[in-house]
C-alpha positions in Angstrom: 151.6 145.2 55.6 150.2 142.4 53.5 147.6 143.1 50.9 145.1 140.4 50.2 143.1 140.1 47.0 139.4 139.7 47.9 137.5 140.0 44.6 138.1 139.0 41.0 135.9 140.3 38.1 136.8 138.1 35.2 133.5 138.6 33.4 133.7 137.9 29.7 137.4 137.0 30.0 139.0 134.2 28.0 140.0 132.4 31.1 140.3 128.6 30.8 140.4 125.7 33.3 144.2 125.8 33.1 144.3 129.6 33.8 142.1 129.2 36.8 144.7 126.9 38.4 146.9 130.0 38.9 144.4 131.4 41.4 145.0 128.6 43.8 147.3 130.7 46.1 144.5 133.3 46.5 142.8 131.8 49.6 141.0 134.9 50.9 138.8 135.6 47.9 135.3 136.7 48.8 133.9 137.4 45.3 134.4 135.7 41.9 132.7 136.9 38.8 133.1 134.5 35.8 130.0 135.8 33.9 130.2 135.0 30.2 133.5 133.0 30.5 132.8 130.6 27.6 135.9 128.6 28.0 135.4 127.5 31.6 134.2 123.9 32.1 133.1 121.7 35.0 136.8 120.8 35.5 137.6 124.4 36.6 135.2 124.2 39.6 137.6 121.7 41.3 139.9 124.7 41.7 137.5 126.5 44.0 138.2 124.2 47.0 140.9 126.7 48.2 138.2 129.4 48.8 135.6 127.1 50.4 135.8 129.0 53.7 135.9 132.5 52.3 133.9 132.7 49.1 130.5 134.5 49.5 129.7 135.6 45.9 130.0 133.5 42.8 128.7 134.4 39.3 128.8 131.6 36.7 126.0 133.1 34.6 126.3 132.6 30.8 129.0 130.0 31.1 128.0 127.3 28.6 130.7 124.9 29.7 129.3 124.6 33.2 126.8 121.7 33.8 125.2 120.2 36.9 128.1 117.9 37.2 130.3 120.9 37.8 127.8 122.7 40.0 127.7 119.7 42.3 131.4 120.3 43.0 130.3 123.6 44.7 128.5 121.8 47.5 131.6 122.4 49.6 131.2 126.2 49.5 129.2 126.3 52.7 129.7 130.1 53.3 128.4 131.1 49.9 125.7 133.7 50.2 124.9 134.3 46.5 125.3 132.4 43.3 124.2 133.4 39.8 123.5 130.6 37.4 121.4 132.5 34.9 121.8 130.9 31.4 124.2 128.3 32.6 122.6 124.9 33.4 120.4 123.7 30.5 118.9 120.3 31.2 115.5 118.8 31.3 116.3 117.8 34.9 117.3 121.4 35.8 114.8 121.9 38.6 115.9 118.7 40.3 119.5 119.8 40.1 118.7 123.2 41.5 116.7 121.7 44.4 119.8 119.6 45.3 122.0 122.6 45.2 119.6 124.6 47.5 119.6 121.6 49.9 123.4 121.5 49.9 123.7 125.3 50.3 120.6 126.5 52.3 122.0 129.9 53.2 122.9 130.7 49.6 120.6 132.8 47.4 120.6 131.3 43.9 119.6 133.3 40.8 118.5 131.3 37.8 
């Protein structure tokens, strides 16, 4: 019997963009929690394409290295049901960015 990893709670971990590359083989992930991961940047979000059909929950709250440029890379996560972006995107155009995100992912509940 094969066991599949479905959730990762890396909240407040010192994970980096390079470290996230090691998760590429985990294609059945449903839930990722990166809350408070201060070393993650927009570049790491490119690594999430391998879970674009399985990811339902994503927490990027309190990740200061994530900007709208990174968030726009998540538009491919069409099955996402919940995303937490509290204390993440700080920009004077924040509301515009969030509106674009909601248009791209209409079935996803987004917490700000």
